[in-house]
N, C-alpha and C positions, 0 to 999 in steps of 0.2 A: 572591659579590657580585651585585647586580642587573645590572650592566653587563658580564657576562661573555659576552654574546651576540656572536658575530662580526659580526652585522648592526647592531649598536648599538640605541639606543632611538629609537623613532619619535617625532618632534616634530610635534605637532598644528599648530604655528604655520606649518608649511610648507604647510598646506592653505589658509590664509587668502587668498593670492592667486588660487589656483584657484577657491575658492568664490565670491569677489567677481566674478570674470569670469563665472562660470556664472550668477550672479544677474543680471547686466547683460543677458545674452543670453537668459534665461528669460522667456517671455511672461507670467509670473505675478509681480506686484509687490505691494509693500505700498500703494503709491499708483499707480493705473493711469496708463499713459503718455498716454492720451487727454487728460488734463487738462494743458493746454499747458506751464506752467512747473513746477508742483508734481509732475507725473508724472515728471519727469526728476531731481528733487532726490535720491530715493532711489538712483537709478543713479549719480549723481555721488558720493554719499557712499560707495557701494560701491567705486567706482573709487579713490577717495582712500584708503580703508582697505586695499585690496589693494596699491596702489603703496607706501604707507608700510610695510607688512609686508614687501613685496619689498625695499624699500631697507634695512630693518632686518636682514633675513636676510643680504644681501650685504655689509653694512658691518661685521659681526662677524665675526671670524676663526674 
């Protein structure tokens, strides 16, 4: 079987909160932060995605 590994199967969804946090602190953005309101929108979306993924990961047994 494929799940015979003692370490289990790596779940890529575990990386979503980490990647969203790295995106927020990274100086390279889709929309530059120097644009007052629109520059922060992509950071807020990344934070929301990371928090939702983290909550979903911890709510399921």
